[in-house]
C-alpha positions in Angstrom: 100.2 113.5 49.3 99.3 110.1 48.0 100.8 106.9 49.4 102.4 106.2 46.0 104.9 109.1 46.4 105.5 109.3 50.1 108.9 110.4 51.3 110.2 112.0 54.5 109.0 115.6 54.9 111.5 118.4 54.4 113.8 119.4 57.2 112.1 121.6 59.8 113.1 123.6 62.8 111.1 123.7 66.1 108.8 126.6 66.7 109.2 126.1 70.4 111.8 124.5 72.7 111.9 124.2 76.5 113.0 122.5 79.6 110.5 120.9 82.0 111.5 120.1 85.6 109.9 116.7 86.2 111.5 116.0 89.6 113.9 117.5 92.1 116.7 115.8 90.2 115.6 115.6 86.6 114.8 118.2 83.9 113.8 117.1 80.4 114.3 118.9 77.2 111.4 119.1 74.7 110.7 120.6 71.3 107.6 121.3 69.2 107.5 121.3 65.5 104.9 121.6 62.8 101.6 123.4 63.2 101.1 125.0 66.7 97.3 124.5 66.2 97.7 121.1 64.7 96.8 117.7 66.0 99.1 116.5 68.8 101.4 113.5 68.4 104.3 112.7 70.7 107.5 111.0 69.5 109.4 108.5 71.8 113.0 107.8 70.9 114.8 104.5 71.3 117.5 103.2 73.5 116.7 103.9 76.3 119.2 106.7 76.2 119.1 107.4 72.5 117.9 111.0 72.5 116.1 112.8 69.7 117.6 114.2 66.5 116.4 116.5 63.8 115.6 113.7 61.3 112.9 112.3 63.5 110.8 115.4 62.9 110.4 114.4 59.2 107.9 111.6 59.7 105.0 114.0 60.2 103.1 116.4 58.0 104.0 119.8 59.5 100.8 121.4 58.2 98.6 118.8 60.1 100.5 117.7 63.2 101.8 119.4 66.3 104.7 117.2 67.0 106.1 117.0 70.5 109.6 115.4 70.9 111.6 115.1 74.1 114.8 113.7 75.4 114.1 111.1 78.1 115.8 111.3 81.5 119.6 111.3 81.4 120.2 111.7 77.7 120.2 114.3 74.9 119.8 117.8 76.3 118.0 116.6 79.4 119.8 117.1 82.7 121.6 115.7 84.6 123.2 113.8 81.8 123.8 110.1 82.3 121.9 110.0 85.6 120.6 106.6 86.5 119.0 107.5 89.8 115.2 108.1 89.5 115.4 106.7 86.0 112.8 104.0 85.4 110.1 103.2 82.9 107.5 104.5 85.2 109.3 107.7 85.8 109.4 108.2 82.0 105.6 107.4 81.8 104.9 110.1 84.3 107.2 112.5 82.6 105.0 112.1 79.5 102.0 113.0 81.5 103.7 116.1 82.9 104.7 117.1 79.4 101.2 116.5 78.1 99.7 118.7 80.7 102.5 121.3 80.3 101.7 121.5 76.5 97.9 121.7 77.1 97.1 118.5 75.3 94.1 116.4 76.1 94.8 113.3 74.1 97.6 112.5 71.6 98.8 109.8 69.3 101.9 108.1 70.6 104.7 107.3 68.1 107.7 105.2 69.1 110.1 102.6 67.8 112.4 100.0 69.5 112.6 101.1 73.2 110.1 103.8 72.1 107.6 101.1 71.4 108.1 99.7 74.9 107.5 103.1 76.5 104.5 103.8 74.3 102.9 100.5 75.4 103.7 101.2 79.1 102.2 104.7 78.7 99.0 103.5 77.0 98.6 100.8 79.7 98.9 103.5 82.4 96.9 106.2 80.6 94.6 104.7 78.0 92.2 107.6 78.2 95.0 109.9 77.0 96.2 107.7 74.2 94.3 108.4 70.9 96.3 105.9 68.9 99.8 104.2 68.7 102.2 104.0 65.8 104.9 101.4 66.9 108.0 100.2 65.0 110.5 97.5 65.8 108.6 96.0 68.8 110.6 95.5 72.0 108.8 93.9 74.9 111.8 93.7 77.2 111.4 90.0 77.8 114.5 88.1 79.0 114.5 86.1 75.8 114.8 89.3 73.8 117.7 90.6 75.9 119.5 87.3 75.7 119.0 87.1 71.9 120.8 90.4 71.3 123.2 90.6 74.2 124.1 86.9 75.0 123.4 84.4 72.2 121.4 84.7 69.0 122.2 87.8 67.0 125.8 86.7 67.5 125.2 83.9 64.9 124.3 86.5 62.2 126.9 89.1 63.0 129.9 87.1 64.2 132.4 89.7 63.1 130.7 92.5 65.0 130.1 90.1 67.9 133.8 89.5 68.4 134.3 93.3 68.9 131.4 93.3 71.4 133.1 90.5 73.4 136.5 92.1 73.6 136.1 94.2 76.8 134.8 91.2 78.8 137.2 88.4 80.0 136.2 84.9 79.0 135.4 84.0 82.6 132.7 86.7 82.8 130.9 86.0 79.5 128.2 83.8 81.1 126.2 86.9 81.7 127.4 89.7 79.4 124.8 92.3 80.5 125.9 92.0 84.1 129.6 92.1 83.1 129.0 95.2 81.1 126.9 96.8 83.8 129.8 96.5 86.3 132.1 98.3 83.9 129.7 100.9 82.8 128.9 101.9 86.4 132.4 101.4 87.7 135.1 104.0 88.7 137.7 103.1 86.0 137.0 105.6 83.3 139.1 103.9 80.6 137.3 100.6 81.2 134.0 102.4 81.2 134.8 104.1 77.8 136.0 100.8 76.3 132.8 99.0 77.4 130.5 101.8 76.3 132.0 102.0 72.8 131.8 98.2 72.3 128.2 98.0 73.6 127.0 100.9 71.5 128.9 100.0 68.3 127.5 96.5 68.5 124.0 97.9 68.3 124.8 100.4 65.6 126.5 97.7 63.5 123.3 95.5 63.5 120.6 98.1 63.1 120.4 98.1 59.3 120.4 95.5 56.5 123.4 97.5 55.2 125.5 98.8 58.1 125.6 102.6 58.4 129.1 104.0 58.9 127.8 107.3 60.2 125.6 105.6 62.9 128.6 103.5 64.0 130.9 106.5 64.0 128.6 108.4 66.4 129.7 106.1 69.2 133.4 106.8 68.8 132.4 109.8 70.9 132.9 108.6 74.5 130.2 110.8 75.9 127.6 109.6 73.4 128.6 106.0 74.0 128.6 106.2 77.8 125.2 107.8 78.0 123.6 105.3 75.5 125.3 102.2 76.9 124.9 102.9 80.6 121.2 103.9 80.5 120.4 100.9 78.3 122.3 98.5 80.5 120.7 100.0 83.6 117.2 99.3 82.3 118.1 95.8 81.0 119.7 94.7 84.3 116.5 95.7 86.1 114.1 94.0 83.6 113.0 97.5 82.5 111.3 97.8 85.9 108.4 95.6 84.8 106.7 93.4 87.4 106.9 90.3 85.3 108.8 89.1 82.2 105.8 89.4 79.9 104.2 92.4 81.6 103.3 94.2 78.4 101.8 91.2 76.7 99.8 90.4 79.9 98.3 93.9 79.9 97.9 94.2 76.1 94.2 93.2 76.2 93.5 96.4 78.3 94.6 98.6 75.4 93.5 96.4 72.5 90.7 98.9 71.7 93.2 101.7 71.0 94.0 102.0 67.2 97.5 100.6 66.7 99.8 100.3 63.7 102.8 98.1 64.0 105.7 98.4 61.5 108.2 95.7 61.7 111.3 95.0 59.5 111.4 91.3 58.6 115.2 91.2 59.1 115.3 93.2 62.2 118.1 91.6 64.2 117.9 94.0 67.2 114.2 93.5 67.8 113.2 90.3 65.9 109.8 90.0 64.3 108.6 87.5 66.9 107.8 90.2 69.4 105.7 92.2 66.9 103.9 89.0 66.0 103.2 88.2 69.7 102.0 91.7 70.3 99.7 91.6 67.3 98.2 88.3 68.5 97.6 89.9 72.0 96.1 93.0 70.3 93.9 91.5 67.6 92.7 95.0 66.4 96.3 96.1 65.7 97.4 96.4 62.1 100.8 94.7 61.7 102.8 95.6 58.6 105.9 93.4 58.2 108.4 95.1 55.8 110.0 92.5 53.5 113.2 94.3 52.9 114.1 96.1 56.1 116.0 95.7 59.4 115.7 97.8 62.5 116.2 101.4 61.6 113.2 103.6 61.0 115.1 105.2 58.1 115.5 102.1 56.0 113.2 102.8 52.9 110.6 100.2 53.6 110.2 101.1 57.3 110.2 104.8 56.6 107.5 104.4 54.0 105.2 102.4 56.3 105.7 104.9 59.1 104.8 107.7 56.8 101.7 105.8 55.6 100.8 105.4 59.3 101.0 109.1 60.1 98.9 109.9 57.1 96.3 107.2 57.9 96.1 108.3 61.5 94.9 111.8 60.5 91.5 110.2 60.4 91.6 109.5 64.2 91.2 113.2 65.2 
């Protein structure tokens, strides 16, 4: 396959699925697709709380790669669902290590977008010796400025119509800190209020994730269970600064992993995770290869983003 005719690989089913108990409380679901004797690459989904789906398998050459995908704590098929206890960035990092050992992998390429890029960086900082390379998309460094841009003031200027719907569950007197106001409702005991808040939070994100809004992505969060899981886990992480010691933790540690091959794919018009973060990360990791896609937003499935991610998985074959 040449770069001139790259497209998502055909649909594929896992050759193995399983559940891995990672703590007394949590069990994670994982699947493996592609070549059982292929080169290992691990896929990290977004959110946090987004879960995996079948389309994610299609970024990887199934003849070359052994692709390992998993649902992070509390979401997808992992159990218990929507559990916020023992659910931190560092728990997820160690889950990755347990999964790596369970699958008999020495080193792997780490592939993640949005929150998945956050977790990929945290993992590489903790386990650089296990990280062969990183393919990152839609960089999210979890800085307060990034949270405020999307959930308080900023993206609201670009999507005022969708923003009005996001504001609806929150009374005017509580709108000074919308993340806190949402967290109270998402973790409260009033189920109707919880569902209303979860739908509004999740649909706001789905409405802004593509240059051209995707009705199917928005409709997914009309399902209360999907919306509650996604919104409550995201809000739990964001209210706790994603469990990082400092606001710029990932940038401060970036020099420690700057030797690891890294491809960054960033949509120019990504409203969810603006290009500033990708630019800042690339400056902190001067060996990283930053590809800004001129005609894309946040979703990995927008044509320009998908093409660059496929180019990356093809190029990274040379690392093994």
